[in-house]
VOVO-935567 format. One record per residue (C-alpha): x, z, y; residue number from 1. Coordinates in nm, 3 decimals, m for minus. Layout:
REM VOVO-935567
<node X="X" Z="Z" Y="Y" seq="NUM"/>
...
***
This chain:
REM VOVO-935567
<node X="0.846" Z="m0.876" Y="m0.811" seq="1"/>
<node X="0.548" Z="m0.879" Y="m0.577" seq="2"/>
<node X="0.541" Z="m0.644" Y="m0.280" seq="3"/>
<node X="0.352" Z="m0.313" Y="m0.310" seq="4"/>
<node X="0.298" Z="m0.044" Y="m0.048" seq="5"/>
<node X="0.264" Z="m0.013" Y="0.330" seq="6"/>
<node X="0.394" Z="m0.313" Y="0.522" seq="7"/>
<node X="0.370" Z="m0.445" Y="0.876" seq="8"/>
<node X="0.020" Z="m0.597" Y="0.906" seq="9"/>
<node X="0.090" Z="m0.970" Y="0.861" seq="10"/>
<node X="m0.225" Z="m1.048" Y="1.062" seq="11"/>
<node X="m0.109" Z="m0.843" Y="1.361" seq="12"/>
<node X="m0.435" Z="m0.647" Y="1.388" seq="13"/>
<node X="m0.297" Z="m0.306" Y="1.282" seq="14"/>
<node X="0.034" Z="m0.125" Y="1.264" seq="15"/>
<node X="0.040" Z="m0.141" Y="0.884" seq="16"/>
<node X="m0.158" Z="m0.287" Y="0.595" seq="17"/>
<node X="m0.139" Z="m0.192" Y="0.226" seq="18"/>
<node X="m0.003" Z="m0.479" Y="0.020" seq="19"/>
<node X="m0.089" Z="m0.485" Y="m0.351" seq="20"/>
<node X="0.088" Z="m0.726" Y="m0.584" seq="21"/>
<node X="0.190" Z="m0.934" Y="m0.281" seq="22"/>
<node X="m0.166" Z="m0.958" Y="m0.144" seq="23"/>
<node X="m0.288" Z="m0.791" Y="0.179" seq="24"/>
<node X="m0.574" Z="m0.545" Y="0.114" seq="25"/>
<node X="m0.841" Z="m0.388" Y="0.337" seq="26"/>
<node X="m0.645" Z="m0.061" Y="0.369" seq="27"/>
<node X="m0.487" Z="m0.035" Y="0.715" seq="28"/>
<node X="m0.300" Z="0.229" Y="0.914" seq="29"/>
<node X="m0.246" Z="0.286" Y="1.285" seq="30"/>
<node X="m0.018" Z="0.584" Y="1.341" seq="31"/>
<node X="m0.144" Z="0.849" Y="1.097" seq="32"/>
<node X="m0.501" Z="0.715" Y="1.093" seq="33"/>
<node X="m0.590" Z="0.523" Y="0.778" seq="34"/>
<node X="m0.904" Z="0.311" Y="0.760" seq="35"/>
<node X="m1.041" Z="m0.009" Y="0.609" seq="36"/>
<node X="m1.050" Z="m0.351" Y="0.772" seq="37"/>
<node X="m1.088" Z="m0.651" Y="0.540" seq="38"/>
<node X="m0.813" Z="m0.910" Y="0.582" seq="39"/>
<node X="m0.922" Z="m1.215" Y="0.783" seq="40"/>
<node X="m1.006" Z="m1.535" Y="0.597" seq="41"/>
<node X="m0.719" Z="m1.776" Y="0.567" seq="42"/>
<node X="m0.345" Z="m1.734" Y="0.528" seq="43"/>
<node X="m0.137" Z="m1.492" Y="0.730" seq="44"/>
<node X="0.150" Z="m1.597" Y="0.955" seq="45"/>
<node X="0.509" Z="m1.521" Y="0.867" seq="46"/>
<node X="0.632" Z="m1.312" Y="0.578" seq="47"/>
<node X="0.533" Z="m0.973" Y="0.442" seq="48"/>
<node X="0.764" Z="m0.718" Y="0.604" seq="49"/>
<node X="0.816" Z="m0.367" Y="0.471" seq="50"/>
<node X="0.780" Z="m0.093" Y="0.731" seq="51"/>
<node X="1.124" Z="0.036" Y="0.832" seq="52"/>
<node X="1.034" Z="0.398" Y="0.749" seq="53"/>
<node X="0.829" Z="0.330" Y="0.434" seq="54"/>
<node X="0.981" Z="0.436" Y="0.104" seq="55"/>
<node X="0.974" Z="0.168" Y="m0.164" seq="56"/>
<node X="0.731" Z="0.268" Y="m0.436" seq="57"/>
<node X="0.848" Z="0.249" Y="m0.792" seq="58"/>
<node X="0.611" Z="0.202" Y="m1.081" seq="59"/>
<node X="0.666" Z="0.558" Y="m1.206" seq="60"/>
<node X="0.518" Z="0.709" Y="m0.891" seq="61"/>
<node X="0.217" Z="0.481" Y="m0.844" seq="62"/>
<node X="m0.127" Z="0.596" Y="m0.950" seq="63"/>
<node X="m0.360" Z="0.302" Y="m0.982" seq="64"/>
<node X="m0.736" Z="0.291" Y="m0.942" seq="65"/>
<node X="m0.899" Z="0.416" Y="m1.260" seq="66"/>
<node X="m0.584" Z="0.608" Y="m1.353" seq="67"/>
<node X="m0.536" Z="0.980" Y="m1.396" seq="68"/>
<node X="m0.604" Z="1.209" Y="m1.103" seq="69"/>
<node X="m0.285" Z="1.316" Y="m0.918" seq="70"/>
<node X="m0.326" Z="1.682" Y="m1.023" seq="71"/>
<node X="m0.358" Z="1.578" Y="m1.389" seq="72"/>
<node X="m0.039" Z="1.373" Y="m1.363" seq="73"/>
<node X="0.145" Z="1.662" Y="m1.197" seq="74"/>
<node X="0.031" Z="1.901" Y="m1.472" seq="75"/>
<node X="0.138" Z="1.655" Y="m1.742" seq="76"/>
<node X="0.484" Z="1.629" Y="m1.585" seq="77"/>
<node X="0.522" Z="2.009" Y="m1.577" seq="78"/>
<node X="0.409" Z="2.043" Y="m1.938" seq="79"/>
<node X="0.612" Z="1.757" Y="m2.038" seq="80"/>
***
């Protein structure tokens, strides 16, 4: 399984970087501030490390781009 979720920024530029299907994305986090910073060109050093306090996402809780809005999903679960 490929990593998904917030992980230690493998490039060392930010506190955390969102990893999607094992690939670093432009989504970054420093403290509670989230922003975008495209990953640098070239490979990263080391391994992808999950943040110590980050919960592991499971596929049932992920909402992907182009998917249902969170409120719609919550309503569907209640009606369900």
